[in-house]
N, C-alpha and C positions, 0 to 999 in steps of 0.2 A: 369778308365780314359784312353782315347785313346792317341795315340802318338801325334796327332795334338793338343789336348787340353793341353797336358803337356807343349807344347812350346808357348802357348798363352801368358804366362808371358814374354817371350823374346820379342814378338812383342810389348807388352805394354811398356816394358823398352825402346825399340827403340823410341816409340812415346814420352815417358817422356823425354828422352834425347834430342830429337828434340825440344820439348817445352822449355827446359832449354837453349839450344843453341840459339834459336831465341829470347828468352826474353831479351837478352842483346843487341839485335839490336835496335838502337835508333830510336824512332819515334819522332813525334813532341811534345810528352808529357813527363814530368819528371816521372821517375819510379826508385825505388831503384835497380831494376834488372840491370840497366845500369852499376852499379859498381861491378856486379858479376865478379869475376876473377881478380879484382884489388888487388895486393899484396902489403902490407905495411911492411917496416922493423920496427919491434918493439921488444924491449928487445932481441936484437941480433938474431932474427929469422924472416923469412918472414911469415906473417899471412894475412888471408883474411881481407879486410877492415871491414867487418861485425863483426869480432871478436874483434876489437879494438875501434869501434866507433858506435854511434847511427846514423842511416840514416833516415831522414825524408823528406817529401815533403812539401815545403812551399806554392807553388802554381804550376800551370801547367808547368811552365818553370824553377823552382828553386828547387834544392836539397840541403839540409843542412846535413853536415857530422860533428857530434860533438864527438870528442874522449873522452873516459872515463878518459884518462890521458893526460892532456894538453901538456906534454913533447913530445908527438909524433905528435903534430899538424903539424909541419914542414914536418915530414916524410909522412904524409897523403897527404899534398899538393903536395909534390914531386912525390909521387906514381901516383897520378891522372894526374899530368902534363906529366909524362913520359909514361903513358898508351896510347894505340892507340885510345882513345875515342875522341880526338880532342877537349877537354874541357879546359878552362882556370879557374882554381880554384882561389877563392878570400879568403885569410886568414884574418879574422878580429881579431885574437888573442883569440877568444873563440871557433870558429868553422870555417869550410871551406864551403863556398857557391859555388855552381856550377850553373851558369845561362846558360841554354841551348839556343844556338842561333837557329834561324829558319833554317830549313834544306833547302839547295839550291836544285834546280832541279837536278844538277849533283850528289849531295850527295844522294838524294833519289834514283836515278838510280843505283848508286853504291850499296846502301843497298839492293835494289831489286835483284841485281846480287848475292850478298852474301847470301841472303835468298834462291835464286834458288839453289845455290851450297849446302847449308845445307839441303834443301829438297831432292836433288838428293842423298846426303850421306845417308839420312834416307831410301830412296827407295832401295839403295844398301844393307843396313843392312837387310831390310825386305827380299830382294831376297836371301841373304846368308842364313838367317834363313830358308826360304822356301826350299832351296837346301839341307840343313842339315836334315830337316824333311822328305823330299822326300827320301833321302838316308836311313834314319832309317826305313821308310815304306818298301823300297825295301829289306833291310836286314831282316826285320821281315818276309817278304813273303818267301824269300829264306830259312830262318831258319824254315819255316813251322809254325811260330807262328800265322800268319794270312792267310786267304785264299785270292784267287785272287779277288773275289767280294769285300771283306773287303778292300783290297788294293786300288781298284778303288774308293770305297766309301770314304776312308780316303783322297785320292788325291783330290777328289771333295771338300771335307770339307776344305782341306788345301787351295785350290784355292779360295774358298769363303772367307775364313779368310784373305788371302793375299789381295784380292780385297777390303775388308772392311778396312784394314789398309792403303792401298794405297789411297783409297778415303778419309780417315781421314787425311792423310798427305797432300793431295791436298787441303782439306778444311782449314786446319791450315795455309797452305801457302797463300791461297787466302785472308783469314782474315788478316794475318800479312801484306801482300802486300797492301791491302786497307788501313790499319793503317799507313803504311809508306808513301803512296802517298797522304793521306789526308792532305790538307793544312790548 
């Protein structure tokens, strides 16, 4: 396995991380991913909301959060209210309901800016990985582990891989932007 193929996994991880980051960006539809990153104080520790409650989608605009232990219902409500999601939870004594308001044009524009920032962060990670792989190729050539022709072949392969991943990032961004802007 050559140097470039050994690092393909790092590129894949960068894409997976990007997908995870943008899944929490709120679009017009309800999705459990909106609550990713919300921490709830339960049993004297901070835990992910998914660890202490069942999250379900009632309809396109409503998320239900039902704790397995009703004693932490208030903590879940507080955690959601204090998060940066901008949602107003409704506690009915059994579960917490989140009704997603329609996104305003300003909020959609803000979300597109956040998306652009996350896409650029992913591109930066890909560039850093490319730089690391290039350095390894150069070191291998200096140590006479590979020849000059093989070095240029590996660099070409690396550039093709980087282009493929940058195109993938662009496509993911375009799809998410269309989802955000869809009214």
